[in-house]
KERO-527916 format. One line per 2 residues: their letters; for each residue x, y, z of N, C-alpha, C, O. Coordinates in steps of 0.1 Angstrom, whole numbers, m for minus. Atoms other than C-alpha are relative to their C-alpha. Layout:
A	X Y Z X Y Z X Y Z X Y Z ~ ...
END
This chain:
ML	5 3 14 m383 1043 m1591 m14 7 m2 m23 6 7 ~ 13 m7 2 m412 1064 m1606 m11 m10 m4 m8 m20 m11
SE	11 8 5 m446 1049 m1610 m4 5 m14 2 14 m19 ~ 4 m4 13 m463 1050 m1644 m6 13 m1 m3 21 m10
NQ	6 m13 0 m484 1080 m1635 10 11 2 9 22 m4 ~ m10 m10 m3 m454 1098 m1621 9 2 m13 12 14 m16
ET	m8 m2 12 m434 1091 m1653 m8 8 m10 m2 16 m17 ~ 9 m8 10 m463 1104 m1674 1 15 3 1 23 m5
GV	0 m14 m5 m463 1136 m1653 13 6 m3 13 18 m8 ~ m13 m6 3 m426 1141 m1657 2 2 m15 7 12 m19
EL	m1 m1 14 m428 1135 m1694 m8 12 m5 m4 19 m14 ~ 9 m11 4 m457 1160 m1697 7 13 3 7 22 m5
DA	m6 m12 m4 m438 1186 m1677 12 4 m10 14 15 m13 ~ m11 m2 9 m407 1181 m1700 m5 5 m13 1 13 m20
DI	6 m4 13 m429 1184 m1731 m4 15 1 m2 22 m9 ~ 5 m14 m1 m445 1216 m1718 12 10 0 11 20 m7
EQ	m11 m9 m1 m411 1232 m1710 7 0 m14 12 11 m18 ~ m6 0 14 m398 1221 m1745 m8 9 m9 m2 17 m17
MR	8 m8 9 m427 1238 m1762 1 15 4 1 24 m5 ~ m2 m14 m5 m423 1269 m1740 13 6 m6 13 17 m11
QR	m13 m5 5 m387 1272 m1750 0 2 m15 6 11 m20 ~ 2 m1 15 m396 1267 m1787 m7 13 m3 m3 20 m12
IA	7 m12 2 m421 1295 m1785 8 12 4 9 22 m4 ~ m9 m11 m4 m397 1317 m1766 11 3 m10 13 15 m13
ST	m10 m2 10 m370 1312 m1792 m6 7 m13 0 16 m18 ~ 7 m6 12 m395 1321 m1820 m3 15 3 0 23 m6
VE	4 m14 m3 m408 1353 m1803 13 8 1 13 20 m4 ~ m13 m8 m1 m372 1364 m1794 6 3 m14 11 14 m16
RW	m6 m1 13 m360 1358 m1829 m8 11 m9 m2 18 m17 ~ 8 m10 8 m389 1379 m1844 m2 13 7 m10 21 1
TP	0 m13 m6 m385 1408 m1820 14 5 3 19 5 14 ~ m14 m4 m2 m350 1421 m1826 1 13 8 12 15 14
NQ	0 m12 m8 m359 1454 m1810 m10 m1 12 m20 m9 11 ~ 9 0 m11 m376 1461 m1777 m12 9 m3 m13 20 1
QV	12 m7 3 m410 1471 m1789 m11 m10 m4 m9 m22 m4 ~ 11 9 5 m444 1458 m1800 3 m3 m15 6 6 m23
QD	m3 4 14 m439 1438 m1832 m13 m6 m6 m18 m16 m2 ~ 11 6 8 m467 1433 m1857 5 m11 m8 17 m12 m11
TL	m4 12 8 m466 1401 m1877 m9 m2 m12 m19 5 m14 ~ 7 4 11 m478 1386 m1909 m13 m8 3 m22 m10 m5
VP	11 8 m5 m502 1364 m1889 m11 10 5 m9 17 15 ~ 10 m10 m4 m535 1384 m1886 m4 m2 15 m6 m12 20
GL	3 m1 m14 m542 1395 m1850 11 m4 9 8 m4 22 ~ m11 5 m8 m508 1383 m1837 10 11 2 15 16 m8
QL	m10 m9 m3 m485 1408 m1820 10 m6 10 6 m14 19 ~ m11 6 m9 m452 1400 m1802 5 12 9 5 23 5
FR	m5 m10 m9 m437 1418 m1772 13 m5 6 15 m17 9 ~ m13 3 m6 m402 1419 m1758 5 12 7 4 23 3
SD	m7 m10 m7 m383 1438 m1732 12 m6 7 11 m17 13 ~ m12 5 m6 m347 1433 m1721 2 5 15 12 1 21
NP	m2 m6 m13 m352 1453 m1689 m13 2 7 m24 3 0 ~ 12 m4 m7 m378 1459 m1662 m4 14 m4 4 22 m8
TS	5 m13 4 m400 1489 m1669 m8 7 11 m12 0 20 ~ 9 m7 m8 m419 1516 m1651 m14 m2 m5 m16 m8 m16
CT	14 2 4 m457 1518 m1654 m2 5 m14 1 17 m17 ~ 4 m5 14 m469 1520 m1690 m15 m1 m1 m21 m11 2
AT	14 m1 1 m504 1531 m1697 m4 m5 m14 2 m1 m24 ~ 5 4 13 m524 1514 m1724 m14 m4 2 m19 m5 13
VY	14 4 0 m559 1504 m1733 m1 m14 m7 1 m15 m19 ~ 1 14 5 m563 1466 m1737 m13 m1 m9 m23 5 m6
EP	11 3 8 m586 1455 m1765 m4 m14 2 3 m22 9 ~ 4 14 m1 m606 1422 m1766 11 m9 m5 14 m8 m17
SV	m11 7 4 m577 1398 m1767 4 m10 10 m1 m10 22 ~ m6 9 m9 m558 1369 m1752 15 2 m1 21 2 m12
CF	m14 m3 0 m522 1376 m1741 7 m12 7 3 m15 18 ~ m7 12 m5 m498 1347 m1735 14 4 4 22 9 m3
MV	m13 m3 m6 m468 1350 m1712 10 m12 m3 7 m23 1 ~ m10 10 3 m437 1331 m1724 12 0 9 17 m11 12
QG	m12 m1 m8 m409 1344 m1703 0 13 8 m4 23 2 ~ 0 m12 m7 m405 1369 m1675 m13 2 9 m22 m7 9
TK	11 m3 m9 m430 1385 m1651 m5 15 m2 3 24 m5 ~ 6 m13 2 m455 1414 m1655 m11 2 10 m18 m7 13
SV	12 m3 m8 m480 1432 m1633 m9 9 m8 m4 18 m16 ~ 10 m9 7 m512 1448 m1646 m10 4 10 m16 m4 17
SF	10 m6 m10 m534 1471 m1625 m10 7 m8 m8 14 m18 ~ 11 m7 6 m568 1484 m1633 m10 2 12 m13 m8 19
GD	9 m3 m11 m592 1501 m1609 7 m4 13 18 2 16 ~ m6 4 m13 m586 1485 m1574 7 m13 m1 10 m19 10
RE	m5 14 1 m571 1453 m1588 14 0 m6 17 8 m16 ~ m13 2 6 m535 1442 m1596 2 m15 m2 1 m23 7
LF	m2 14 3 m527 1409 m1613 15 m2 m4 21 7 m10 ~ m14 3 4 m493 1393 m1618 1 m12 m9 m5 m23 m6
YQ	0 10 10 m485 1372 m1648 15 m5 m2 24 3 m1 ~ m14 5 2 m455 1349 m1654 m1 m11 m11 m12 m13 m17
AL	m1 9 11 m444 1323 m1679 m11 m11 2 m13 m16 13 ~ 11 10 1 m471 1298 m1690 m13 3 7 m20 m5 12
TY	14 m4 m3 m500 1319 m1679 m5 9 m11 3 13 m20 ~ 6 m9 10 m524 1339 m1700 m11 8 6 m17 4 16
MV	11 m8 m5 m548 1367 m1695 m10 3 m12 m6 4 m23 ~ 11 m3 10 m581 1374 m1713 m6 13 4 m10 16 15
SS	7 m13 m1 m594 1409 m1718 m12 m1 m9 m11 m2 m21 ~ 13 2 8 m631 1407 m1728 m5 13 m5 m14 13 m14
VH	5 m14 4 m636 1445 m1733 13 9 m2 24 5 2 ~ m11 m10 0 m615 1476 m1740 1 5 14 m8 9 21
LP	m2 m2 m14 m599 1483 m1706 13 8 2 24 4 m2 ~ m12 m8 m2 m575 1511 m1696 8 m6 12 2 m8 23
VL	m8 7 m11 m546 1495 m1675 13 7 1 17 14 m8 ~ m14 m3 m1 m512 1502 m1662 8 m13 1 5 m21 10
GR	m8 12 1 m486 1476 m1670 14 2 4 20 13 1 ~ m14 m2 m4 m451 1471 m1655 7 m14 m1 3 m23 5
IL	m9 12 1 m425 1445 m1665 9 m1 12 17 8 15 ~ m8 1 m12 m409 1432 m1633 12 m9 m1 22 m6 5
DA	m11 10 1 m386 1404 m1644 5 m1 m15 m2 m7 m23 ~ m5 1 14 m365 1408 m1676 15 4 1 19 12 9
SP	m14 m3 1 m328 1410 m1686 4 m3 m14 m3 m10 m21 ~ m5 3 13 m308 1409 m1718 2 m15 m2 0 m20 m13
ES	m3 14 1 m299 1373 m1711 m13 m8 0 m14 m19 m6 ~ 13 6 m1 m336 1364 m1703 m11 10 m1 m17 14 9
PY	10 m11 2 m359 1390 m1718 m14 m4 3 m18 m16 3 ~ 15 2 m1 m396 1394 m1711 m5 m3 m14 m2 5 m23
LA	5 3 13 m414 1377 m1740 m15 m4 2 m19 m11 11 ~ 15 3 0 m452 1376 m1747 m5 2 m14 1 8 m22
FK	7 m3 12 m476 1376 m1775 m15 1 2 m20 m5 11 ~ 14 m3 m2 m512 1387 m1780 m8 m4 m13 m3 m2 m24
LT	10 3 11 m541 1374 m1801 m12 8 2 m20 6 12 ~ 12 m7 m1 m568 1399 m1807 m12 m7 m6 m10 m16 m15
FD	12 6 5 m604 1388 m1813 m12 9 m1 m12 19 7 ~ 12 m7 1 m637 1401 m1823 m10 m7 9 m12 m19 8
PQ	9 6 m8 m663 1395 m1796 m11 m9 m7 m16 m19 m2 ~ 9 8 8 m687 1383 m1823 6 m13 m4 m2 m23 m5
EV	m6 12 4 m662 1357 m1833 m1 m10 12 m3 m22 9 ~ 2 9 m12 m664 1343 m1797 m14 m4 1 m17 m16 4
SN	15 3 m1 m702 1345 m1797 m3 m11 m10 m11 m21 m7 ~ 3 10 10 m704 1325 m1829 6 m14 3 m1 m24 1
LV	m6 13 m4 m680 1298 m1816 m7 m6 12 m9 m18 13 ~ 8 5 m12 m700 1296 m1783 m13 m7 m5 m16 m18 0
LE	13 6 5 m732 1289 m1803 3 m13 m7 m5 m23 m5 ~ m3 12 7 m715 1263 m1824 4 m11 10 1 m23 7
MG	m4 10 m9 m700 1245 m1794 m12 m5 9 m12 m17 13 ~ 12 4 m6 m734 1244 m1777 2 m7 13 8 m3 23
AQ	1 8 m12 m739 1217 m1751 14 m5 4 15 m11 15 ~ m13 5 m3 m702 1208 m1752 6 9 12 15 4 19
LP	m5 m9 m10 m696 1238 m1729 m8 m2 13 m20 m4 13 ~ 7 1 m13 m704 1235 m1691 m8 13 3 m5 23 m3
PV	8 m12 m3 m731 1259 m1677 9 11 7 18 8 14 ~ m7 m12 m7 m719 1294 m1666 m6 2 13 m18 2 15
ND	4 m3 m13 m721 1301 m1629 m2 15 1 8 22 1 ~ 3 m14 m1 m739 1334 m1625 1 6 14 m1 17 16
CC	0 m4 m14 m735 1335 m1587 13 8 4 13 15 14 ~ m12 m6 m4 m699 1347 m1587 3 13 m6 5 14 m19
AE	m2 m14 5 m695 1385 m1591 14 1 m6 16 8 m16 ~ m14 m1 5 m657 1380 m1595 1 m5 m14 10 m1 m22
GN	0 6 14 m665 1360 m1627 m4 10 m10 m3 7 m22 ~ 4 m10 10 m678 1392 m1643 12 9 m3 10 17 m13
CA	m11 m9 2 m644 1409 m1642 5 m2 m15 7 m14 m19 ~ m3 1 14 m633 1417 m1677 15 m4 m3 18 m7 m14
LS	m14 4 2 m596 1409 m1672 4 m10 11 3 m8 23 ~ m3 11 m9 m585 1376 m1656 11 m9 m6 15 m7 m17
MA	m11 8 4 m558 1350 m1658 m2 m15 3 m10 m19 11 ~ 0 15 m2 m552 1312 m1660 13 m6 m5 21 1 m11
TI	m12 7 5 m525 1287 m1666 m2 m6 m13 m13 m12 m17 ~ 1 6 13 m517 1275 m1701 1 m15 1 12 m20 6
EH	m1 15 m1 m525 1238 m1703 5 m6 m13 6 1 m23 ~ m7 7 11 m509 1213 m1727 m7 2 m13 0 5 m23
PL	6 m1 13 m535 1213 m1755 1 14 m6 3 16 m18 ~ 0 m14 5 m536 1251 m1757 15 3 m3 17 10 m13
LD	m14 m3 3 m498 1253 m1755 5 m6 m13 12 0 m21 ~ m3 6 13 m495 1229 m1784 m5 8 m12 2 10 m22
AL	6 m9 10 m518 1251 m1805 8 13 m2 10 17 m13 ~ m8 m13 1 m498 1282 m1796 14 m3 m6 19 6 m13
CR	m12 4 6 m466 1264 m1806 m1 0 m15 8 5 m22 ~ 3 1 14 m480 1257 m1840 m3 14 m6 1 17 m17
FT	4 m13 5 m494 1292 m1843 12 9 m2 13 16 m12 ~ m12 m9 2 m462 1311 m1836 10 m6 m10 18 1 m16
GL	m8 6 10 m444 1286 m1857 m3 4 m15 6 3 m23 ~ 3 m5 13 m462 1300 m1887 8 12 m5 10 14 m17
LD	m9 m11 3 m439 1330 m1885 12 m4 m9 17 3 m17 ~ m11 5 8 m412 1308 m1900 m4 m8 m12 4 m13 m20
AP	5 6 12 m435 1294 m1927 m11 9 m5 m23 5 m6 ~ 10 m9 5 m452 1324 m1942 m9 m5 m11 m21 0 m12
QD	8 6 10 m465 1304 m1971 m12 m8 5 m22 m9 m2 ~ 11 8 m6 m487 1284 m1947 m10 9 7 m21 5 10
IP	9 m9 m8 m503 1315 m1930 m14 1 m5 m23 0 2 ~ 14 m2 4 m533 1321 m1953 m9 m12 2 m21 m10 5
VL	8 12 m2 m545 1285 m1949 m1 m4 14 m12 m7 19 ~ 0 6 m13 m534 1274 m1915 m3 10 12 m8 6 22
AP	2 m9 m11 m536 1306 m1894 m14 1 4 m17 1 16 ~ 14 0 m5 m574 1308 m1894 m4 m12 7 m12 m12 17
LI	4 12 m7 m577 1272 m1884 6 m1 14 m1 m5 23 ~ m6 1 m14 m552 1274 m1855 m5 11 9 m7 9 21
RR	6 m11 m8 m566 1307 m1844 m13 m5 6 m16 m2 18 ~ 13 5 m5 m600 1291 m1841 2 m11 11 m5 m12 20
EI	m3 10 m10 m585 1262 m1822 4 6 13 0 1 24 ~ m5 m7 m13 m568 1286 m1797 m12 5 7 m14 3 19
LY	13 m5 m7 m602 1303 m1790 m8 m11 6 m14 m10 16 ~ 7 12 m5 m618 1269 m1787 6 m5 13 m1 m8 22
RV	m7 5 m12 m592 1257 m1762 m2 10 12 m4 6 23 ~ 2 m10 m11 m596 1290 m1742 m14 m1 6 m16 0 18
LL	14 1 m4 m634 1286 m1741 m2 m13 8 m11 m13 17 ~ 1 13 m7 m629 1250 m1728 7 1 14 5 m7 23
GD	m8 m1 m12 m605 1262 m1701 m6 9 11 m18 12 11 ~ 4 m8 m11 m607 1282 m1669 m6 13 m3 m15 18 4
MG	4 m14 4 m613 1315 m1687 m13 m1 m8 m20 9 m11 ~ 12 2 8 m642 1300 m1708 m12 6 5 m19 14 m1
PR	13 m5 m6 m671 1308 m1684 0 15 0 m10 21 m2 ~ m1 m14 0 m659 1344 m1681 m2 6 m14 m10 16 m15
MR	2 m6 13 m656 1350 m1718 m14 m2 m5 m19 7 m12 ~ 14 3 5 m690 1334 m1725 m10 10 6 m20 13 m1
KF	9 m10 m5 m707 1359 m1702 m1 12 m9 m12 18 m10 ~ m1 m11 9 m696 1386 m1725 m6 m3 m14 m8 6 m22
AV	5 4 13 m709 1366 m1755 m14 m2 0 m21 m3 m11 ~ 14 3 0 m744 1360 m1743 m8 13 m3 m6 23 4
AD	7 m12 4 m767 1385 m1760 m9 5 11 m17 m3 17 ~ 9 m7 m10 m784 1410 m1737 2 m4 14 m7 m1 22
SS	m3 3 m15 m768 1397 m1705 5 14 6 8 23 m2 ~ m4 m13 m6 m759 1424 m1680 14 4 m3 17 16 m6
VQ	m14 m4 3 m722 1422 m1687 2 3 m15 10 11 m19 ~ m1 m3 14 m728 1422 m1724 m5 15 m3 m1 22 m11
RV	5 m14 1 m748 1455 m1719 11 9 4 12 20 m2 ~ m11 m8 m5 m719 1469 m1700 11 1 m12 17 12 m13
SR	m9 m1 12 m697 1460 m1731 m5 11 m10 3 18 m16 ~ 5 m10 10 m720 1482 m1752 2 14 6 5 23 m2
VI	m2 m13 m6 m717 1510 m1727 15 4 m1 19 16 m4 ~ m14 m3 1 m679 1507 m1728 3 4 m15 12 13 m17
AV	m2 m4 14 m681 1509 m1766 m4 15 m2 3 22 m10 ~ 4 m14 1 m700 1542 m1762 11 9 6 14 20 0
LK	m10 m8 m7 m675 1556 m1737 13 1 m8 20 11 m9 ~ m12 0 8 m646 1546 m1760 m1 9 m12 9 16 m15
DR	2 m9 12 m661 1564 m1790 m2 14 4 1 23 m4 ~ 5 m13 m4 m673 1594 m1770 7 5 13 1 12 21
YT	m7 m3 m13 m647 1598 m1742 2 15 2 4 19 14 ~ m2 m14 m1 m642 1635 m1749 m13 8 4 m12 19 8
ES	13 m7 m3 m679 1643 m1743 m3 m1 15 2 m10 22 ~ 5 1 m13 m696 1650 m1710 m12 m9 1 m23 m5 m4
LK	10 10 0 m717 1619 m1704 m5 m3 14 3 m2 23 ~ 5 3 m13 m740 1611 m1675 m4 m15 0 m8 m21 m10
VR	3 14 m2 m746 1576 m1661 m14 m3 m4 m17 m13 m10 ~ 14 2 4 m783 1581 m1666 m2 m2 m15 m10 m11 m19
EL	1 1 14 m779 1586 m1703 6 m14 m5 0 m20 m14 ~ m6 13 4 m756 1555 m1706 m10 m11 4 m11 m21 m4
AD	9 11 m4 m781 1534 m1686 m12 m1 m9 m17 m12 m13 ~ 12 0 9 m810 1545 m1708 4 m7 m14 m5 m13 m20
EV	m4 5 13 m790 1535 m1739 0 m15 m1 m2 m21 m11 ~ 0 14 0 m788 1499 m1728 m11 m6 9 m11 m18 12
NM	12 4 m7 m821 1497 m1709 3 m7 14 m2 m17 17 ~ m3 4 m14 m806 1493 m1674 m3 12 9 m3 23 5
SE	1 m10 m10 m813 1512 m1642 14 6 3 24 m1 0 ~ m13 m6 m3 m785 1536 m1631 7 m9 10 19 m11 9
SA	m7 8 m11 m778 1515 m1600 5 m14 m6 16 m18 m2 ~ m4 13 6 m777 1482 m1620 12 2 m9 22 m6 m9
LF	m12 m2 9 m753 1497 m1646 12 3 8 23 m2 6 ~ m11 m3 m9 m731 1512 m1619 6 m12 6 18 m14 6
HT	m4 12 m7 m729 1479 m1600 7 m9 m9 18 m14 m6 ~ m6 10 9 m722 1457 m1630 12 5 m7 22 m2 m9
FK	m12 m7 6 m698 1482 m1646 12 m2 9 23 m4 4 ~ m11 0 m9 m677 1482 m1615 5 m15 2 17 m17 4
QV	m4 14 0 m677 1444 m1614 9 m4 m12 19 m11 m11 ~ m7 3 12 m665 1443 m1650 14 7 m1 24 0 m4
TR	m12 m8 3 m639 1470 m1650 8 4 13 19 9 12 ~ m5 m4 m13 m632 1476 m1612 1 15 1 9 20 9
MS	1 m14 m1 m641 1512 m1617 m14 5 m4 m21 m3 m11 ~ 13 m5 4 m672 1534 m1622 1 5 m14 12 6 m20
PL	m1 m5 14 m682 1546 m1657 7 13 m1 15 14 m11 ~ m7 m13 1 m669 1581 m1650 15 m2 2 23 5 m4
QY	m15 3 m2 m636 1568 m1636 6 m6 m13 17 m3 m17 ~ m5 7 12 m633 1546 m1667 2 11 m11 12 11 m18
QK	m2 m11 10 m639 1577 m1690 12 9 3 19 12 m6 ~ m11 m8 m4 m614 1597 m1670 13 m7 m4 23 0 m9
KL	m13 7 3 m587 1570 m1675 2 0 m15 13 0 m19 ~ m2 0 15 m594 1568 m1712 6 14 m4 14 14 m13
RL	m5 m13 4 m589 1606 m1714 15 2 4 23 7 m4 ~ m14 m2 m4 m556 1605 m1694 9 m8 m8 20 m4 m11
HE	m9 8 8 m542 1576 m1713 2 6 m14 13 6 m19 ~ m2 m6 13 m549 1593 m1746 8 13 0 16 15 m9
AR	m8 m12 m1 m535 1626 m1734 15 m4 1 24 3 m5 ~ m14 4 m1 m503 1608 m1724 6 m5 m13 17 m1 m17
RL	m4 4 13 m501 1592 m1758 3 12 m9 12 12 m17 ~ m1 m12 9 m506 1626 m1776 13 7 4 19 12 m5
ML	m13 m7 m4 m478 1642 m1755 12 m8 m4 22 m2 m9 ~ m12 8 3 m454 1613 m1760 2 m2 m14 14 m1 m19
SE	m2 4 14 m460 1604 m1796 m2 11 m10 4 11 m21 ~ 2 m11 10 m472 1636 m1812 6 14 5 5 24 m2
GL	m7 m11 m5 m453 1661 m1790 m9 12 4 m4 23 5 ~ 9 m11 m4 m483 1681 m1778 3 5 14 8 m3 22
EA	m2 m5 m14 m480 1704 m1748 m12 m5 9 m22 m9 3 ~ 10 5 m9 m500 1694 m1717 m13 7 m2 m24 0 m2
AT	13 m7 1 m526 1721 m1721 m8 m4 m12 m20 m6 m12 ~ 7 3 12 m533 1713 m1757 m5 m14 0 m16 m17 m4
AS	5 13 m1 m535 1676 m1750 m13 m1 9 m22 m9 7 ~ 11 1 m9 m559 1682 m1721 m13 5 m7 m23 m1 m5
YR	12 m4 7 m583 1702 m1743 m4 m10 m10 m16 m12 m13 ~ 3 10 10 m580 1676 m1770 m8 m12 5 m17 m17 m2
VG	7 12 m6 m593 1648 m1747 m12 4 8 m19 m5 14 ~ 12 m3 m6 m621 1668 m1732 0 8 13 m10 11 19
YE	m2 m8 m12 m607 1687 m1702 m2 15 m3 2 19 m13 ~ 2 m14 1 m618 1723 m1697 11 8 7 13 20 4
SP	m10 m7 m9 m591 1732 m1671 13 m8 m1 14 m19 4 ~ m13 6 m1 m554 1724 m1676 5 m4 14 11 m14 16
SH	m5 3 m14 m548 1726 m1639 m7 m12 6 m1 m20 13 ~ 8 12 m4 m576 1701 m1632 6 m13 m7 8 m23 0
FS	m6 11 7 m561 1678 m1659 14 m4 7 17 m15 8 ~ m13 2 m6 m526 1682 m1643 m1 m8 13 7 m17 16
RE	2 6 m13 m539 1672 m1609 m4 m15 m2 2 m24 5 ~ 5 14 2 m557 1641 m1622 11 m9 m7 12 m21 m4
YS	m11 7 7 m527 1631 m1644 10 m4 10 15 m15 10 ~ m10 3 m10 m503 1633 m1615 m5 m11 10 2 m19 14
RL	6 11 m9 m527 1612 m1593 1 m14 m7 4 m23 0 ~ 0 13 6 m528 1585 m1619 14 m5 m3 17 m17 m1
FG	m13 5 5 m492 1584 m1633 11 3 10 23 m1 8 ~ m11 m3 m10 m473 1597 m1602 9 11 m2 18 13 5
AP	m9 m12 3 m458 1628 m1618 m8 9 m8 m17 5 m16 ~ 7 m9 9 m470 1660 m1635 3 m4 m15 12 m11 m18
PR	m1 4 14 m475 1657 m1673 14 2 m6 20 m8 m12 ~ m13 m2 6 m442 1673 m1684 11 m9 5 18 m15 m2
AD	m11 8 m6 m420 1655 m1659 m2 m15 m4 8 m22 m7 ~ 3 14 3 m437 1622 m1667 5 m3 m15 11 m13 m17
VI	m4 2 14 m432 1626 m1705 15 0 m2 20 m8 m10 ~ m14 m1 1 m396 1636 m1701 7 m14 5 16 m19 m1
KL	m5 12 m5 m390 1605 m1680 m2 m12 m10 7 m20 m12 ~ 3 11 9 m407 1582 m1705 9 1 m13 13 m10 m18
RG	m9 m1 11 m387 1596 m1734 14 m4 3 21 m10 m6 ~ m13 5 m4 m355 1590 m1715 1 m15 0 11 m21 m4
EQ	0 14 m1 m365 1554 m1709 0 m6 m14 6 m16 m17 ~ 0 4 14 m373 1550 m1746 14 1 m7 18 m8 m14
AV	m13 m2 6 m339 1564 m1756 10 m11 5 18 m16 m2 ~ m9 11 m6 m321 1539 m1732 m3 m13 m7 6 m21 m10
SA	4 13 6 m342 1510 m1746 5 m1 m15 9 m12 m19 ~ m4 0 14 m333 1520 m1782 15 m3 m1 19 m8 m11
LS	m14 1 1 m296 1520 m1774 5 m14 5 16 m18 2 ~ m4 12 m6 m296 1487 m1755 m2 m12 m9 1 m23 m6
END
């Protein structure tokens, strides 16, 4: 016979699984094709895949991504994270990553959704919450990492269930979407990811300065930039910038810029049909051979072979 506490725990687990299934049903219904699906809810994108995938290069924007079904790995710099159902990841800055879906099938597809946010939106909410938030521990360098994960707890899952449910009630989106969106960010700030997000919201903190450097690199990735120039722009020493930047992104500023270039070149070749040499010049490389070597090192194949493989995978996905 279960005790009262055990019964409560069983009921809570059943409630969580019921909400997860409800969200999964909604996401699957609104993603008839295996692709990124924009929605009528501002900032909400849906993801579905019926099959495991090879590594896909993308640049995460400030966002919270919620895993509903399946498993995915995300690698950046020297770090690889694994996400599964009922976990979520927070990206506090723009970050070039490689993602790979590990567990998916037509019967049980990979399902996820993403909520993008403006860092200023988080800063304003942090100020409003004030003393309600526990103090941030500045001693842990790992806490400076811009991409991390946590388990979705019941209050957050309840808000997510109502948020995705708006897809079936479009007339409610203008009024309710901003309210539930704010609740989701509120719940995330109160959870395990809250202290990490708040570090990037504190004006003039070291990680917030790194965020400003990342914005410069993102806007000027084709230019030849020196660490000294970037450090001067945010009033940091070169060594301090290098050290904190690596904590945040798991790579150096120049490695970060290189990956932005290679990710964009891959996109140009895949979506706009550019030749490798043209794409390399477009993103700031002076030598196509140098570009090809670095591309192969990151993606595991020369540019032309990689793009042919990716196009083949897209064709198979479109037919399935």
